[in-house]
PyMOL Python script that loads the backbone (N, CA, C, O; Angstrom):
from pymol import cmd

cmd.read_pdbstr("""\
ATOM      1  N   MET A   1      13.856   5.157  15.704  1.00  0.00           N
ATOM      2  CA  MET A   1      13.660   6.767  14.779  1.00  0.00           C
ATOM      3  C   MET A   1      14.599   6.394  13.475  1.00  0.00           C
ATOM      4  O   MET A   1      15.690   5.873  13.703  1.00  0.00           O
ATOM      5  N   VAL A   2      14.259   6.611  12.315  1.00  0.00           N
ATOM      6  CA  VAL A   2      15.269   6.740  11.415  1.00  0.00           C
ATOM      7  C   VAL A   2      15.283   8.076  10.791  1.00  0.00           C
ATOM      8  O   VAL A   2      14.202   8.471  10.356  1.00  0.00           O
ATOM      9  N   ILE A   3      16.315   8.847  10.668  1.00  0.00           N
ATOM     10  CA  ILE A   3      16.574   9.916   9.940  1.00  0.00           C
ATOM     11  C   ILE A   3      17.607   9.783   8.734  1.00  0.00           C
ATOM     12  O   ILE A   3      18.681   9.189   8.841  1.00  0.00           O
ATOM     13  N   LEU A   4      17.230  10.302   7.766  1.00  0.00           N
ATOM     14  CA  LEU A   4      17.976  10.395   6.474  1.00  0.00           C
ATOM     15  C   LEU A   4      17.723  11.508   5.749  1.00  0.00           C
ATOM     16  O   LEU A   4      16.648  12.086   5.589  1.00  0.00           O
ATOM     17  N   LYS A   5      19.016  11.818   5.236  1.00  0.00           N
ATOM     18  CA  LYS A   5      18.957  13.247   4.627  1.00  0.00           C
ATOM     19  C   LYS A   5      18.647  12.572   2.629  1.00  0.00           C
ATOM     20  O   LYS A   5      19.216  11.670   2.015  1.00  0.00           O
ATOM     21  N   MET A   6      17.576  13.488   2.220  1.00  0.00           N
ATOM     22  CA  MET A   6      17.211  13.075   0.870  1.00  0.00           C
ATOM     23  C   MET A   6      17.445  14.373   0.198  1.00  0.00           C
ATOM     24  O   MET A   6      17.518  15.416   0.848  1.00  0.00           O
ATOM     25  N   LYS A   7      17.570  14.330  -1.160  1.00  0.00           N
ATOM     26  CA  LYS A   7      17.681  15.515  -2.122  1.00  0.00           C
ATOM     27  C   LYS A   7      16.307  15.427  -2.768  1.00  0.00           C
ATOM     28  O   LYS A   7      15.759  14.347  -2.992  1.00  0.00           O
ATOM     29  N   ILE A   8      15.655  16.880  -3.123  1.00  0.00           N
ATOM     30  CA  ILE A   8      14.411  17.058  -4.143  1.00  0.00           C
ATOM     31  C   ILE A   8      14.887  16.977  -5.152  1.00  0.00           C
ATOM     32  O   ILE A   8      15.931  17.608  -5.321  1.00  0.00           O
ATOM     33  N   GLY A   9      14.391  16.247  -6.159  1.00  0.00           N
ATOM     34  CA  GLY A   9      14.644  16.361  -7.681  1.00  0.00           C
ATOM     35  C   GLY A   9      14.156  17.347  -8.488  1.00  0.00           C
ATOM     36  O   GLY A   9      13.413  18.213  -8.025  1.00  0.00           O
ATOM     37  N   PRO A  10      14.505  17.326  -9.736  1.00  0.00           N
ATOM     38  CA  PRO A  10      14.099  18.525 -10.603  1.00  0.00           C
ATOM     39  C   PRO A  10      12.514  18.733 -10.818  1.00  0.00           C
ATOM     40  O   PRO A  10      12.078  19.786 -11.282  1.00  0.00           O
ATOM     41  N   LYS A  11      11.545  17.477 -10.386  1.00  0.00           N
ATOM     42  CA  LYS A  11      10.279  17.857 -10.733  1.00  0.00           C
ATOM     43  C   LYS A  11       9.640  17.914  -9.224  1.00  0.00           C
ATOM     44  O   LYS A  11       8.433  17.729  -9.069  1.00  0.00           O
ATOM     45  N   GLY A  12      10.624  18.213  -7.981  1.00  0.00           N
ATOM     46  CA  GLY A  12       9.994  18.360  -6.795  1.00  0.00           C
ATOM     47  C   GLY A  12       9.832  16.966  -5.858  1.00  0.00           C
ATOM     48  O   GLY A  12       9.439  16.926  -4.692  1.00  0.00           O
ATOM     49  N   GLN A  13      10.229  15.892  -6.662  1.00  0.00           N
ATOM     50  CA  GLN A  13      10.079  14.660  -6.002  1.00  0.00           C
ATOM     51  C   GLN A  13      10.936  14.159  -4.917  1.00  0.00           C
ATOM     52  O   GLN A  13      12.115  14.511  -4.964  1.00  0.00           O
ATOM     53  N   VAL A  14      10.602  13.487  -4.057  1.00  0.00           N
ATOM     54  CA  VAL A  14      11.417  13.220  -3.230  1.00  0.00           C
ATOM     55  C   VAL A  14      11.220  11.322  -2.841  1.00  0.00           C
ATOM     56  O   VAL A  14      10.168  10.754  -2.548  1.00  0.00           O
ATOM     57  N   VAL A  15      12.561  10.722  -2.966  1.00  0.00           N
ATOM     58  CA  VAL A  15      12.138   9.205  -2.861  1.00  0.00           C
ATOM     59  C   VAL A  15      12.032   8.753  -1.701  1.00  0.00           C
ATOM     60  O   VAL A  15      12.831   9.304  -0.945  1.00  0.00           O
ATOM     61  N   ILE A  16      11.138   7.676  -1.013  1.00  0.00           N
ATOM     62  CA  ILE A  16      11.247   7.305   0.298  1.00  0.00           C
ATOM     63  C   ILE A  16      12.142   6.075   0.344  1.00  0.00           C
ATOM     64  O   ILE A  16      12.005   5.027  -0.287  1.00  0.00           O
ATOM     65  N   PRO A  17      13.106   6.421   1.236  1.00  0.00           N
ATOM     66  CA  PRO A  17      13.903   5.086   1.281  1.00  0.00           C
ATOM     67  C   PRO A  17      13.207   3.900   1.536  1.00  0.00           C
ATOM     68  O   PRO A  17      12.061   3.845   1.983  1.00  0.00           O
ATOM     69  N   LYS A  18      14.038   2.797   1.195  1.00  0.00           N
ATOM     70  CA  LYS A  18      13.475   1.531   0.906  1.00  0.00           C
ATOM     71  C   LYS A  18      13.312   0.907   2.662  1.00  0.00           C
ATOM     72  O   LYS A  18      12.537  -0.015   2.916  1.00  0.00           O
ATOM     73  N   VAL A  19      13.989   1.439   3.518  1.00  0.00           N
ATOM     74  CA  VAL A  19      13.833   0.886   4.687  1.00  0.00           C
ATOM     75  C   VAL A  19      12.425   1.527   5.355  1.00  0.00           C
ATOM     76  O   VAL A  19      11.758   0.892   6.173  1.00  0.00           O
ATOM     77  N   LEU A  20      12.114   2.708   4.946  1.00  0.00           N
ATOM     78  CA  LEU A  20      10.911   3.533   5.319  1.00  0.00           C
ATOM     79  C   LEU A  20       9.775   2.850   4.732  1.00  0.00           C
ATOM     80  O   LEU A  20       8.746   2.590   5.355  1.00  0.00           O
ATOM     81  N   ARG A  21      10.011   2.538   3.390  1.00  0.00           N
ATOM     82  CA  ARG A  21       8.882   1.791   2.476  1.00  0.00           C
ATOM     83  C   ARG A  21       8.384   0.650   2.953  1.00  0.00           C
ATOM     84  O   ARG A  21       7.177   0.407   2.981  1.00  0.00           O
ATOM     85  N   GLN A  22       9.512  -0.315   3.459  1.00  0.00           N
ATOM     86  CA  GLN A  22       9.292  -1.614   4.065  1.00  0.00           C
ATOM     87  C   GLN A  22       8.438  -1.673   5.407  1.00  0.00           C
ATOM     88  O   GLN A  22       7.525  -2.421   5.757  1.00  0.00           O
ATOM     89  N   LYS A  23       9.246  -0.321   6.188  1.00  0.00           N
ATOM     90  CA  LYS A  23       8.571  -0.346   7.521  1.00  0.00           C
ATOM     91  C   LYS A  23       7.133   0.077   7.344  1.00  0.00           C
ATOM     92  O   LYS A  23       6.470  -0.634   8.099  1.00  0.00           O
ATOM     93  N   TYR A  24       6.370   0.892   6.705  1.00  0.00           N
ATOM     94  CA  TYR A  24       5.440   1.487   6.775  1.00  0.00           C
ATOM     95  C   TYR A  24       4.463   0.883   5.613  1.00  0.00           C
ATOM     96  O   TYR A  24       3.370   1.448   5.587  1.00  0.00           O
ATOM     97  N   ASN A  25       4.659  -0.259   4.548  1.00  0.00           N
ATOM     98  CA  ASN A  25       4.147  -0.980   3.734  1.00  0.00           C
ATOM     99  C   ASN A  25       3.973   0.306   2.718  1.00  0.00           C
ATOM    100  O   ASN A  25       2.788   0.631   2.653  1.00  0.00           O
ATOM    101  N   PHE A  26       4.631   0.927   2.103  1.00  0.00           N
ATOM    102  CA  PHE A  26       4.499   1.619   0.906  1.00  0.00           C
ATOM    103  C   PHE A  26       4.667   0.885  -0.646  1.00  0.00           C
ATOM    104  O   PHE A  26       5.678   0.302  -1.036  1.00  0.00           O
ATOM    105  N   TRP A  27       3.671   1.038  -1.248  1.00  0.00           N
ATOM    106  CA  TRP A  27       4.006   0.001  -2.694  1.00  0.00           C
ATOM    107  C   TRP A  27       4.101   0.771  -3.887  1.00  0.00           C
ATOM    108  O   TRP A  27       3.409   1.789  -3.862  1.00  0.00           O
ATOM    109  N   PRO A  28       4.712   0.593  -4.848  1.00  0.00           N
ATOM    110  CA  PRO A  28       4.730   1.560  -6.002  1.00  0.00           C
ATOM    111  C   PRO A  28       2.985   1.401  -6.829  1.00  0.00           C
ATOM    112  O   PRO A  28       2.254   0.435  -7.049  1.00  0.00           O
ATOM    113  N   GLY A  29       2.887   2.697  -7.058  1.00  0.00           N
ATOM    114  CA  GLY A  29       1.526   3.294  -7.486  1.00  0.00           C
ATOM    115  C   GLY A  29       0.540   3.163  -6.609  1.00  0.00           C
ATOM    116  O   GLY A  29      -0.620   3.213  -7.020  1.00  0.00           O
ATOM    117  N   GLU A  30       0.838   2.954  -5.131  1.00  0.00           N
ATOM    118  CA  GLU A  30      -0.032   3.424  -4.111  1.00  0.00           C
ATOM    119  C   GLU A  30      -0.258   4.746  -3.940  1.00  0.00           C
ATOM    120  O   GLU A  30       0.691   5.529  -3.894  1.00  0.00           O
ATOM    121  N   GLU A  31      -1.435   5.126  -3.835  1.00  0.00           N
ATOM    122  CA  GLU A  31      -1.792   6.782  -3.131  1.00  0.00           C
ATOM    123  C   GLU A  31      -1.559   6.857  -1.651  1.00  0.00           C
ATOM    124  O   GLU A  31      -2.075   6.139  -0.795  1.00  0.00           O
ATOM    125  N   VAL A  32      -0.738   7.794  -1.489  1.00  0.00           N
ATOM    126  CA  VAL A  32      -0.606   8.661  -0.247  1.00  0.00           C
ATOM    127  C   VAL A  32      -1.266   9.937   0.061  1.00  0.00           C
ATOM    128  O   VAL A  32      -1.672  10.631  -0.871  1.00  0.00           O
ATOM    129  N   ILE A  33      -1.412  10.311   1.281  1.00  0.00           N
ATOM    130  CA  ILE A  33      -1.790  11.492   1.422  1.00  0.00           C
ATOM    131  C   ILE A  33      -0.657  12.473   1.779  1.00  0.00           C
ATOM    132  O   ILE A  33       0.126  12.102   2.653  1.00  0.00           O
ATOM    133  N   VAL A  34      -0.493  13.537   1.277  1.00  0.00           N
ATOM    134  CA  VAL A  34       0.672  14.497   1.944  1.00  0.00           C
ATOM    135  C   VAL A  34      -0.333  15.832   2.599  1.00  0.00           C
ATOM    136  O   VAL A  34      -1.282  16.491   2.176  1.00  0.00           O
ATOM    137  N   GLU A  35       0.407  15.792   3.745  1.00  0.00           N
ATOM    138  CA  GLU A  35      -0.406  16.886   4.536  1.00  0.00           C
ATOM    139  C   GLU A  35       0.524  17.874   5.174  1.00  0.00           C
ATOM    140  O   GLU A  35       1.529  17.508   5.784  1.00  0.00           O
ATOM    141  N   ASP A  36       0.055  19.579   4.977  1.00  0.00           N
ATOM    142  CA  ASP A  36       0.898  20.444   5.802  1.00  0.00           C
ATOM    143  C   ASP A  36       0.735  20.296   7.348  1.00  0.00           C
ATOM    144  O   ASP A  36      -0.344  20.324   7.940  1.00  0.00           O
ATOM    145  N   SER A  37       2.075  20.119   7.965  1.00  0.00           N
ATOM    146  CA  SER A  37       1.556  20.126   9.554  1.00  0.00           C
ATOM    147  C   SER A  37       2.252  21.382  10.119  1.00  0.00           C
ATOM    148  O   SER A  37       2.810  22.270   9.474  1.00  0.00           O
ATOM    149  N   GLN A  38       2.112  21.281  11.396  1.00  0.00           N
ATOM    150  CA  GLN A  38       2.915  22.671  12.148  1.00  0.00           C
ATOM    151  C   GLN A  38       4.433  22.131  12.086  1.00  0.00           C
ATOM    152  O   GLN A  38       5.334  22.968  12.132  1.00  0.00           O
ATOM    153  N   THR A  39       4.669  21.106  12.009  1.00  0.00           N
ATOM    154  CA  THR A  39       5.939  20.855  12.057  1.00  0.00           C
ATOM    155  C   THR A  39       6.819  20.647  10.798  1.00  0.00           C
ATOM    156  O   THR A  39       8.024  20.901  10.788  1.00  0.00           O
ATOM    157  N   GLY A  40       5.953  20.043   9.469  1.00  0.00           N
ATOM    158  CA  GLY A  40       6.674  20.412   8.408  1.00  0.00           C
ATOM    159  C   GLY A  40       5.650  19.423   7.538  1.00  0.00           C
ATOM    160  O   GLY A  40       4.456  19.719   7.556  1.00  0.00           O
ATOM    161  N   VAL A  41       6.098  18.218   6.750  1.00  0.00           N
ATOM    162  CA  VAL A  41       5.204  17.530   5.907  1.00  0.00           C
ATOM    163  C   VAL A  41       4.993  16.205   6.335  1.00  0.00           C
ATOM    164  O   VAL A  41       5.866  15.429   6.723  1.00  0.00           O
ATOM    165  N   LEU A  42       3.811  15.997   6.244  1.00  0.00           N
ATOM    166  CA  LEU A  42       3.519  14.532   6.618  1.00  0.00           C
ATOM    167  C   LEU A  42       2.967  13.800   5.405  1.00  0.00           C
ATOM    168  O   LEU A  42       2.136  14.334   4.670  1.00  0.00           O
ATOM    169  N   ILE A  43       3.463  12.498   5.189  1.00  0.00           N
ATOM    170  CA  ILE A  43       2.872  11.687   4.410  1.00  0.00           C
ATOM    171  C   ILE A  43       2.502  10.448   4.995  1.00  0.00           C
ATOM    172  O   ILE A  43       3.240   9.756   5.696  1.00  0.00           O
ATOM    173  N   GLU A  44       1.270  10.184   4.662  1.00  0.00           N
ATOM    174  CA  GLU A  44       0.519   9.153   5.392  1.00  0.00           C
ATOM    175  C   GLU A  44      -0.138   8.064   4.319  1.00  0.00           C
ATOM    176  O   GLU A  44      -0.630   8.520   3.287  1.00  0.00           O
ATOM    177  N   LYS A  45      -0.149   6.734   4.537  1.00  0.00           N
ATOM    178  CA  LYS A  45      -0.921   5.947   3.805  1.00  0.00           C
ATOM    179  C   LYS A  45      -2.220   6.222   3.957  1.00  0.00           C
ATOM    180  O   LYS A  45      -2.598   6.667   5.041  1.00  0.00           O
ATOM    181  N   GLN A  46      -3.218   5.987   2.808  1.00  0.00           N
ATOM    182  CA  GLN A  46      -4.706   6.166   2.782  1.00  0.00           C
ATOM    183  C   GLN A  46      -5.159   5.025   3.574  1.00  0.00           C
ATOM    184  O   GLN A  46      -4.552   3.968   3.747  1.00  0.00           O
ATOM    185  N   ALA A  47      -6.507   5.429   4.115  1.00  0.00           N
ATOM    186  CA  ALA A  47      -7.314   4.309   4.881  1.00  0.00           C
ATOM    187  C   ALA A  47      -7.377   3.153   3.883  1.00  0.00           C
ATOM    188  O   ALA A  47      -7.600   3.258   2.677  1.00  0.00           O
ATOM    189  N   VAL A  48      -7.106   1.854   4.685  1.00  0.00           N
ATOM    190  CA  VAL A  48      -7.374   0.415   3.569  1.00  0.00           C
ATOM    191  C   VAL A  48      -9.015   0.416   3.653  1.00  0.00           C
ATOM    192  O   VAL A  48      -9.759   0.474   4.632  1.00  0.00           O
ATOM    193  N   ASP A  49      -9.317   0.318   2.096  1.00  0.00           N
ATOM    194  CA  ASP A  49     -10.812   0.213   1.743  1.00  0.00           C
ATOM    195  C   ASP A  49     -10.861  -1.584   1.676  1.00  0.00           C
ATOM    196  O   ASP A  49     -10.643  -2.231   0.652  1.00  0.00           O
ATOM    197  N   ILE A  50     -11.190  -2.149   2.987  1.00  0.00           N
ATOM    198  CA  ILE A  50     -11.359  -3.492   2.663  1.00  0.00           C
ATOM    199  C   ILE A  50     -12.439  -3.922   1.410  1.00  0.00           C
ATOM    200  O   ILE A  50     -12.221  -4.842   0.622  1.00  0.00           O
ATOM    201  N   VAL A  51     -13.401  -3.232   1.403  1.00  0.00           N
ATOM    202  CA  VAL A  51     -14.589  -3.751   0.090  1.00  0.00           C
ATOM    203  C   VAL A  51     -13.761  -3.773  -1.012  1.00  0.00           C
ATOM    204  O   VAL A  51     -13.778  -4.692  -1.830  1.00  0.00           O
ATOM    205  N   ALA A  52     -12.996  -2.755  -1.083  1.00  0.00           N
ATOM    206  CA  ALA A  52     -12.206  -2.820  -2.480  1.00  0.00           C
ATOM    207  C   ALA A  52     -11.349  -3.983  -2.702  1.00  0.00           C
ATOM    208  O   ALA A  52     -11.304  -4.572  -3.782  1.00  0.00           O
ATOM    209  N   ILE A  53     -10.578  -4.353  -1.534  1.00  0.00           N
ATOM    210  CA  ILE A  53      -9.591  -5.536  -1.388  1.00  0.00           C
ATOM    211  C   ILE A  53     -10.606  -7.005  -1.598  1.00  0.00           C
ATOM    212  O   ILE A  53     -10.336  -8.021  -2.239  1.00  0.00           O
ATOM    213  N   ALA A  54     -11.594  -6.740  -0.962  1.00  0.00           N
ATOM    214  CA  ALA A  54     -12.482  -8.058  -1.398  1.00  0.00           C
ATOM    215  C   ALA A  54     -12.925  -8.167  -2.581  1.00  0.00           C
ATOM    216  O   ALA A  54     -12.909  -9.292  -3.081  1.00  0.00           O
ATOM    217  N   ARG A  55     -13.350  -7.240  -3.218  1.00  0.00           N
ATOM    218  CA  ARG A  55     -13.915  -6.952  -4.585  1.00  0.00           C
ATOM    219  C   ARG A  55     -12.662  -7.309  -5.700  1.00  0.00           C
ATOM    220  O   ARG A  55     -12.937  -7.954  -6.711  1.00  0.00           O
ATOM    221  N   ASP A  56     -11.403  -6.885  -5.462  1.00  0.00           N
ATOM    222  CA  ASP A  56     -10.422  -7.046  -6.128  1.00  0.00           C
ATOM    223  C   ASP A  56      -9.786  -8.608  -6.292  1.00  0.00           C
ATOM    224  O   ASP A  56      -9.258  -9.114  -7.281  1.00  0.00           O
ATOM    225  N   ALA A  57     -10.016  -9.132  -5.060  1.00  0.00           N
ATOM    226  CA  ALA A  57      -9.822 -10.301  -4.891  1.00  0.00           C
ATOM    227  C   ALA A  57     -10.919 -11.202  -5.713  1.00  0.00           C
ATOM    228  O   ALA A  57     -10.551 -12.109  -6.460  1.00  0.00           O
ATOM    229  N   ALA A  58     -12.049 -10.932  -5.545  1.00  0.00           N
ATOM    230  CA  ALA A  58     -13.090 -11.860  -6.386  1.00  0.00           C
ATOM    231  C   ALA A  58     -12.813 -11.627  -7.725  1.00  0.00           C
ATOM    232  O   ALA A  58     -12.866 -12.616  -8.456  1.00  0.00           O
ATOM    233  N   ARG A  59     -12.474 -10.344  -8.322  1.00  0.00           N
ATOM    234  CA  ARG A  59     -12.185 -10.147  -9.671  1.00  0.00           C
ATOM    235  C   ARG A  59     -11.128 -11.102  -9.953  1.00  0.00           C
ATOM    236  O   ARG A  59     -11.388 -12.123 -10.590  1.00  0.00           O
ATOM    237  N   SER A  60     -10.021 -10.868  -9.554  1.00  0.00           N
ATOM    238  CA  SER A  60      -8.706 -11.596  -9.655  1.00  0.00           C
ATOM    239  C   SER A  60      -8.936 -13.221 -10.007  1.00  0.00           C
ATOM    240  O   SER A  60      -8.455 -13.781 -10.992  1.00  0.00           O
ATOM    241  N   ILE A  61      -9.865 -13.922  -8.879  1.00  0.00           N
ATOM    242  CA  ILE A  61     -10.319 -15.070  -9.061  1.00  0.00           C
ATOM    243  C   ILE A  61     -11.320 -15.451 -10.338  1.00  0.00           C
ATOM    244  O   ILE A  61     -11.459 -16.590 -10.783  1.00  0.00           O
ATOM    245  N   HIS A  62     -11.753 -14.677 -10.658  1.00  0.00           N
ATOM    246  CA  HIS A  62     -13.059 -14.527 -11.843  1.00  0.00           C
ATOM    247  C   HIS A  62     -12.155 -14.650 -12.863  1.00  0.00           C
ATOM    248  O   HIS A  62     -12.316 -15.634 -13.585  1.00  0.00           O
ATOM    249  N   HIS A  63     -10.928 -13.656 -13.203  1.00  0.00           N
ATOM    250  CA  HIS A  63     -10.472 -13.660 -14.242  1.00  0.00           C
ATOM    251  C   HIS A  63      -9.416 -14.684 -14.867  1.00  0.00           C
ATOM    252  O   HIS A  63      -9.140 -14.828 -16.058  1.00  0.00           O
ATOM    253  N   THR A  64      -8.791 -15.494 -13.534  1.00  0.00           N
ATOM    254  CA  THR A  64      -7.848 -16.591 -13.742  1.00  0.00           C
ATOM    255  C   THR A  64      -8.779 -17.721 -13.941  1.00  0.00           C
ATOM    256  O   THR A  64      -8.429 -18.661 -14.655  1.00  0.00           O
ATOM    257  N   GLY A  65     -10.023 -17.704 -13.323  1.00  0.00           N
ATOM    258  CA  GLY A  65     -10.477 -19.131 -13.721  1.00  0.00           C
ATOM    259  C   GLY A  65     -10.246 -19.999 -12.217  1.00  0.00           C
ATOM    260  O   GLY A  65     -10.891 -21.015 -11.958  1.00  0.00           O
ATOM    261  N   LYS A  66      -9.564 -19.609 -11.607  1.00  0.00           N
ATOM    262  CA  LYS A  66      -8.590 -20.527 -10.489  1.00  0.00           C
ATOM    263  C   LYS A  66      -9.372 -20.337  -9.208  1.00  0.00           C
ATOM    264  O   LYS A  66      -8.911 -19.705  -8.257  1.00  0.00           O
ATOM    265  N   ILE A  67     -10.584 -20.908  -9.211  1.00  0.00           N
ATOM    266  CA  ILE A  67     -11.172 -21.193  -7.952  1.00  0.00           C
ATOM    267  C   ILE A  67     -11.678 -22.530  -7.744  1.00  0.00           C
ATOM    268  O   ILE A  67     -12.632 -22.963  -8.390  1.00  0.00           O
ATOM    269  N   ASP A  68     -11.021 -23.250  -6.794  1.00  0.00           N
ATOM    270  CA  ASP A  68     -11.978 -24.565  -6.441  1.00  0.00           C
ATOM    271  C   ASP A  68     -12.760 -24.620  -5.106  1.00  0.00           C
ATOM    272  O   ASP A  68     -13.638 -25.420  -4.783  1.00  0.00           O
ATOM    273  N   SER A  69     -12.296 -23.699  -4.481  1.00  0.00           N
ATOM    274  CA  SER A  69     -13.086 -23.588  -3.217  1.00  0.00           C
ATOM    275  C   SER A  69     -13.170 -22.041  -2.380  1.00  0.00           C
ATOM    276  O   SER A  69     -12.609 -21.177  -3.054  1.00  0.00           O
ATOM    277  N   ASP A  70     -13.576 -21.662  -1.450  1.00  0.00           N
ATOM    278  CA  ASP A  70     -14.055 -20.695  -0.718  1.00  0.00           C
ATOM    279  C   ASP A  70     -12.177 -20.540  -0.257  1.00  0.00           C
ATOM    280  O   ASP A  70     -11.812 -19.365  -0.218  1.00  0.00           O
ATOM    281  N   LYS A  71     -11.382 -21.293  -0.026  1.00  0.00           N
ATOM    282  CA  LYS A  71     -10.139 -21.226   0.270  1.00  0.00           C
ATOM    283  C   LYS A  71      -9.354 -20.407  -0.631  1.00  0.00           C
ATOM    284  O   LYS A  71      -8.590 -19.551  -0.184  1.00  0.00           O
ATOM    285  N   ASP A  72      -9.495 -20.619  -1.883  1.00  0.00           N
ATOM    286  CA  ASP A  72      -8.718 -19.601  -3.064  1.00  0.00           C
ATOM    287  C   ASP A  72      -9.295 -18.419  -2.778  1.00  0.00           C
ATOM    288  O   ASP A  72      -8.486 -17.548  -3.100  1.00  0.00           O
ATOM    289  N   TYR A  73     -10.239 -17.954  -2.357  1.00  0.00           N
ATOM    290  CA  TYR A  73     -10.839 -16.672  -2.159  1.00  0.00           C
ATOM    291  C   TYR A  73     -10.392 -16.117  -1.057  1.00  0.00           C
ATOM    292  O   TYR A  73      -9.932 -14.995  -1.269  1.00  0.00           O
ATOM    293  N   TYR A  74     -10.342 -16.491   0.133  1.00  0.00           N
ATOM    294  CA  TYR A  74      -9.716 -16.286   1.423  1.00  0.00           C
ATOM    295  C   TYR A  74      -8.208 -16.021   1.400  1.00  0.00           C
ATOM    296  O   TYR A  74      -7.624 -15.239   2.150  1.00  0.00           O
ATOM    297  N   GLU A  75      -7.540 -16.924   0.247  1.00  0.00           N
ATOM    298  CA  GLU A  75      -6.064 -16.530   0.140  1.00  0.00           C
ATOM    299  C   GLU A  75      -5.704 -15.244  -0.530  1.00  0.00           C
ATOM    300  O   GLU A  75      -4.753 -14.534  -0.203  1.00  0.00           O
ATOM    301  N   GLN A  76      -6.648 -14.982  -1.612  1.00  0.00           N
ATOM    302  CA  GLN A  76      -6.486 -13.986  -2.199  1.00  0.00           C
ATOM    303  C   GLN A  76      -6.816 -12.690  -1.423  1.00  0.00           C
ATOM    304  O   GLN A  76      -6.177 -11.662  -1.647  1.00  0.00           O
ATOM    305  N   ILE A  77      -7.797 -12.737  -0.525  1.00  0.00           N
ATOM    306  CA  ILE A  77      -7.944 -11.571   0.420  1.00  0.00           C
ATOM    307  C   ILE A  77      -6.715 -11.528   1.365  1.00  0.00           C
ATOM    308  O   ILE A  77      -6.155 -10.434   1.423  1.00  0.00           O
ATOM    309  N   GLU A  78      -6.202 -12.532   2.114  1.00  0.00           N
ATOM    310  CA  GLU A  78      -5.318 -12.442   2.992  1.00  0.00           C
ATOM    311  C   GLU A  78      -3.924 -11.851   2.325  1.00  0.00           C
ATOM    312  O   GLU A  78      -3.228 -11.080   2.986  1.00  0.00           O
ATOM    313  N   LYS A  79      -3.554 -12.242   1.009  1.00  0.00           N
ATOM    314  CA  LYS A  79      -2.419 -11.631   0.202  1.00  0.00           C
ATOM    315  C   LYS A  79      -2.570 -10.184   0.185  1.00  0.00           C
ATOM    316  O   LYS A  79      -1.634  -9.453   0.511  1.00  0.00           O
ATOM    317  N   ARG A  80      -3.963  -9.633  -0.263  1.00  0.00           N
ATOM    318  CA  ARG A  80      -3.860  -8.064  -0.221  1.00  0.00           C
ATOM    319  C   ARG A  80      -4.011  -7.545   0.854  1.00  0.00           C
ATOM    320  O   ARG A  80      -3.658  -6.367   0.918  1.00  0.00           O
ATOM    321  N   LEU A  81      -4.538  -8.139   2.016  1.00  0.00           N
ATOM    322  CA  LEU A  81      -4.607  -7.478   3.225  1.00  0.00           C
ATOM    323  C   LEU A  81      -2.936  -7.583   3.905  1.00  0.00           C
ATOM    324  O   LEU A  81      -2.625  -6.702   4.706  1.00  0.00           O
ATOM    325  N   LYS A  82      -2.190  -8.367   3.658  1.00  0.00           N
ATOM    326  CA  LYS A  82      -0.945  -8.357   3.898  1.00  0.00           C
ATOM    327  C   LYS A  82      -0.032  -7.278   3.249  1.00  0.00           C
ATOM    328  O   LYS A  82       0.879  -6.696   3.839  1.00  0.00           O
ATOM    329  N   ARG A  83      -0.427  -7.079   1.863  1.00  0.00           N
ATOM    330  CA  ARG A  83       0.113  -5.914   1.281  1.00  0.00           C
ATOM    331  C   ARG A  83      -0.208  -4.728   1.923  1.00  0.00           C
ATOM    332  O   ARG A  83       0.594  -3.827   2.165  1.00  0.00           O
ATOM    333  N   ALA A  84      -1.574  -4.736   2.239  1.00  0.00           N
ATOM    334  CA  ALA A  84      -1.838  -3.257   2.856  1.00  0.00           C
ATOM    335  C   ALA A  84      -1.410  -3.269   4.282  1.00  0.00           C
ATOM    336  O   ALA A  84      -1.688  -2.278   4.958  1.00  0.00           O
ATOM    337  N   GLY A  85      -0.756  -4.281   4.837  1.00  0.00           N
ATOM    338  CA  GLY A  85      -0.115  -3.767   5.989  1.00  0.00           C
ATOM    339  C   GLY A  85      -1.219  -4.161   7.497  1.00  0.00           C
ATOM    340  O   GLY A  85      -1.194  -3.693   8.635  1.00  0.00           O
ATOM    341  N   ILE A  86      -2.124  -5.219   6.854  1.00  0.00           N
ATOM    342  CA  ILE A  86      -3.101  -5.613   7.727  1.00  0.00           C
ATOM    343  C   ILE A  86      -2.810  -7.153   7.770  1.00  0.00           C
ATOM    344  O   ILE A  86      -2.867  -7.829   6.742  1.00  0.00           O
ATOM    345  N   GLU A  87      -2.518  -7.645   8.902  1.00  0.00           N
ATOM    346  CA  GLU A  87      -2.444  -8.755   9.264  1.00  0.00           C
ATOM    347  C   GLU A  87      -3.125  -9.669  10.372  1.00  0.00           C
ATOM    348  O   GLU A  87      -2.797 -10.850  10.486  1.00  0.00           O
TER     349      GLU A  87
END
""", "prot")
cmd.dss("prot")
cmd.show_as("cartoon", "prot")
cmd.util.cbc("prot")
cmd.orient("prot")
């Protein structure tokens, strides 16, 4: 368990420490769910939308024009799943 003391900034923002961002695969620009709980505030990752991941991989390949085989498509999907914390 990691316990760190953080300050709330003037806009009400709190920085999630790098060690926790890495542990829970939080990425810049990613949306999270902030929930009021009985013990405090809970920050969670949103559920992974596998359809969106596949769509983004296909779009990326289409825009770059770099597709020689299904292998390229699967590599793009694997890369996005890894980023989402699914391996």
